[in-house]
C-alpha positions in Angstrom: -39.9 11.3 8.3 -38.5 8.5 5.6 -35.5 10.5 6.3 -35.7 10.0 10.0 -35.3 6.8 9.8 -32.8 5.9 7.4 -29.4 4.4 9.3 -26.7 7.5 9.7 -23.5 7.3 8.1 -21.1 4.6 10.1 -18.4 7.6 10.3 -20.2 8.9 12.3 -20.5 6.2 15.3 -16.4 5.3 15.5 -14.4 5.7 18.5 -12.6 7.8 16.3 -15.0 10.5 15.6 -17.2 10.0 19.0 -14.1 10.9 20.8 -13.2 13.2 18.7 -17.2 15.1 19.7 -16.6 14.4 23.1 -13.3 16.5 23.5 -13.8 19.6 20.8 -17.3 19.5 23.1 -15.4 19.8 27.0 -12.8 22.3 25.1 -15.8 24.8 23.6 -17.6 24.6 27.1 -14.8 25.5 29.0 -14.7 28.6 26.7 -17.9 29.3 27.0 -17.8 29.1 30.7 -14.8 31.0 31.0 -16.1 34.3 28.9 -19.9 34.0 29.5 -20.2 32.5 33.0 -23.5 30.8 33.3 -24.9 28.6 35.2 -24.1 31.6 38.5 -20.6 30.5 38.1 -20.1 34.3 38.4 -20.3 34.3 41.7 -17.2 31.7 41.8 -15.1 34.2 40.3 -15.9 36.5 43.1 -14.7 33.4 45.8 -10.9 33.5 43.4 -9.8 33.2 40.4 -8.4 29.7 40.9 -11.6 28.6 42.4 -13.2 30.0 39.1 -11.2 27.7 37.5 -11.6 25.3 39.6 -15.4 25.1 39.7 -15.7 26.0 35.6 -13.2 22.2 34.6 -15.5 20.9 38.1 -18.6 21.9 35.8 -16.4 20.4 32.4 -15.7 17.2 33.6 -19.3 16.4 34.3 -20.8 17.0 31.5 -18.0 15.2 29.7 -18.5 13.0 31.9 -22.3 12.2 31.0 -21.4 12.8 27.3 -18.3 10.3 27.4 -20.6 8.3 28.8 -23.1 7.9 26.5 -20.9 7.8 23.4 -19.4 4.6 24.8 -23.0 2.9 25.4 -23.6 4.5 21.6 -20.4 2.5 20.8 -21.2 -0.7 21.7 -25.0 -0.4 20.6 -24.4 0.7 17.1 -22.0 -2.4 16.4 -24.5 -5.2 17.2 -27.8 -2.4 15.4 -28.1 0.4 12.8 -28.5 3.9 14.7 -31.7 6.3 12.2 -31.6 9.5 12.4 -34.4 9.8 15.1 -32.8 7.6 17.7 -29.8 9.5 17.0 -31.3 12.7 17.5 -33.1 11.1 20.5 -30.1 10.4 22.2 -28.6 13.2 22.1 -31.7 15.1 23.0 -31.1 12.6 26.3 -27.8 13.6 27.2 -29.0 17.4 26.4 -31.6 16.6 29.1 -29.2 14.8 31.6 -26.5 17.3 31.3 -29.1 20.3 32.4 -29.9 18.2 35.2 -27.0 18.4 36.2 -25.8 21.9 35.7 -29.2 22.6 37.4 -28.1 21.2 40.8 -24.4 23.2 39.9 -26.9 26.2 40.1 -28.3 25.5 43.3 -25.7 24.8 44.9 -24.5 28.3 44.7 -26.7 29.8 46.8 -28.2 31.7 44.4 -31.7 31.8 44.8 -33.6 30.4 41.6 -36.8 28.8 40.9 -36.1 25.2 39.8 -37.7 25.6 36.7 -36.4 28.5 35.3 -33.0 27.0 36.8 -33.6 23.9 34.4 -34.6 26.4 31.8 -31.1 28.7 31.8 -29.2 25.7 32.0 -30.9 23.8 29.1 -30.4 26.8 26.9 -26.9 27.0 28.2 -26.3 23.2 27.1 -27.6 23.2 24.4 -25.4 26.1 22.9 -22.6 24.6 24.4 -22.9 20.9 23.1 -25.0 21.4 19.4 -22.6 23.8 18.4 -19.1 21.5 18.6 -21.3 18.5 17.9 -22.8 20.2 14.4 -18.9 21.9 13.4 -17.5 18.3 13.9 -21.2 16.4 12.6 -20.0 19.1 9.1 -16.5 18.3 9.1 -16.9 14.4 9.4 -19.2 15.2 6.5 -16.8 17.1 4.9 -14.3 14.8 5.3 -16.0 11.4 4.1 -17.2 13.6 0.9 -13.7 14.4 0.2 -12.2 10.4 0.8 -15.1 9.1 -1.5 -14.3 11.6 -4.4 -10.8 10.9 -4.2 -11.6 6.9 -3.9 -13.9 7.3 -7.2 -10.4 9.1 -8.8 -8.5 6.1 -8.0 -11.3 3.7 -9.1 -11.0 5.2 -12.2 -7.7 6.1 -12.3 -6.9 2.1 -12.3 -10.1 1.2 -14.4 -8.4 3.6 -17.2 -5.5 1.9 -16.4 -6.4 -2.1 -16.6 -8.3 -1.1 -19.6 -5.2 1.1 -21.4 -3.2 -2.3 -20.4 -5.8 -4.8 -21.9 -6.3 -2.6 -25.3 -1.9 -2.6 -25.7 -2.0 -6.4 -25.5 -2.3 -8.2 -28.8 -4.7 -11.9 -28.3 -3.4 -15.3 -30.2 -6.3 -18.5 -30.6 -5.5 -21.8 -32.2 -7.9 -22.9 -34.9 -10.6 -24.1 -32.0 -10.9 -20.5 -31.3 -9.2 -21.0 -27.4 -7.1 -18.1 -26.6 -3.2 -18.7 -26.4 -1.4 -16.3 -25.9 -1.7 -12.4 -24.8 1.3 -10.2 -25.4 1.8 -6.6 -25.0 2.4 -4.1 -28.4 5.8 -3.6 -27.4 7.4 -7.2 -26.7 4.9 -8.1 -29.8 7.7 -8.7 -33.2 6.5 -10.5 -36.1 4.4 -13.3 -36.9 5.2 -16.3 -39.0 3.6 -19.1 -41.5 4.3 -22.8 -41.0 1.9 -24.3 -43.4 -0.5 -25.1 -40.5 0.8 -23.6 -37.9 2.4 -20.7 -37.2 5.4 -19.1 -35.3 4.7 -16.4 -32.6 7.8 -14.0 -31.9 8.4 -11.7 -29.0 10.7 -10.4 -26.7 10.7 -12.1 -23.0 13.3 -10.3 -20.9 16.0 -9.3 -23.2 15.6 -12.6 -25.8 13.6 -13.2 -28.0 10.8 -16.3 -27.8 9.2 -18.2 -30.2 5.8 -19.7 -29.2 4.1 -22.9 -31.9 0.3 -22.2 -32.3 -2.0 -24.6 -35.0 -3.3 -21.8 -37.0 -3.6 -19.9 -40.6 -2.2 -16.6 -40.8 -4.9 -15.8 -43.3 -7.3 -16.6 -40.1 -4.8 -14.9 -37.5 -4.6 -11.6 -39.8 -8.2 -11.4 -40.3 -8.4 -11.4 -36.0 -5.9 -8.7 -35.6 -7.2 -6.5 -38.4 -7.6 -3.7 -36.1 -3.8 -3.6 -35.0 -0.8 -2.5 -36.0 0.4 -6.0 -37.1 0.4 -6.1 -40.4 0.3 -8.9 -43.5 3.6 -8.0 -45.3 4.5 -11.1 -47.2 2.8 -14.6 -47.7 4.6 -16.7 -44.7 4.9 -13.2 -42.9 3.6 -10.6 -40.1 4.9 -7.8 -38.2 4.4 -5.7 -35.6 5.1 -2.2 -37.8 5.7 -0.4 -34.3 8.8 -3.2 -34.4 10.1 -1.9 -37.7 13.3 0.3 -37.1 14.8 0.2 -41.0 12.8 -0.8 -44.6 16.0 -2.1 -46.4 16.0 -2.4 -50.7 18.0 -5.1 -52.6 17.4 -5.7 -55.9 14.2 -6.4 -56.3 13.1 -6.7 -52.6 12.1 -5.3 -49.5 13.3 -6.6 -46.2 11.9 -5.1 -42.8 14.9 -4.4 -40.1 13.6 -4.7 -36.3 16.9 -3.9 -35.0 17.0 -6.8 -32.4 20.1 -9.1 -32.0 19.1 -12.3 -32.8 15.7 -11.8 -34.7 16.2 -11.6 -38.7 14.8 -9.2 -41.6 11.0 -10.0 -42.3 10.6 -9.8 -46.3 8.1 -7.6 -47.5 6.5 -9.0 -51.1 5.3 -6.5 -53.8 1.5 -7.9 -53.0 1.9 -6.0 -49.6 4.6 -3.5 -50.6 2.6 -0.4 -51.1 0.3 -1.0 -48.1 4.0 -1.8 -46.0 5.4 1.7 -47.6 2.3 3.6 -46.7 1.9 2.9 -43.6 5.6 3.8 -43.0 5.0 6.8 -44.7 2.6 8.3 -42.2 
């Protein structure tokens, strides 16, 4: 019983879904009546083909008018109230009964002598087939569509989260001596970090030009914070983004790193950090 007390999905109560259900039921009803000739419509076929089709259309319009009115009421009701599965089933059942009564009246108007209850039972059976089959097919289609939409949304959210995560991972952050974030720059835009006593100069690309940010912190503390990145200490006074290095040049007993960017000086490599730099470049 807990299931029946739950609210049905909202996508079954939108104007679009209700319209599709009614129109699909109308199309199915027309074909069903034409082929199987319920409600004593075979007697109309004996008059003429035109009268037969006109009467079938009349029956379909009668039934769908009841369904349309019912769905409009349901649509407005659902705007302010949740519709449970039990209420939805009861609502459809009322539609079936109302249509069956209307079709029973139509059957008796053909002049065929039928017991009223027998006519109602036949009308209820035929109406159930006419209404429930397209309803079930429509609900199944809407459910599958909603499931696919939710799966696509999950995939889109996952891709977005992965992109954001990748972006965050690609950022290198710099903090001042108080531990407050002052700059975050992507790996591909960071050039090098230069020491200046109790300050550091952070060189990075902004557009096509190198730009410098002065930050109160030490190179030693900054190197500890960037230990898990490719920004490596290469000199007592420099750290360099190794991914930006284009050339390792030797002059006498000294090495220099060239970043290949106009306006950016060559970075010296001291003997203390030489082996580490050479090892990274040889990987």
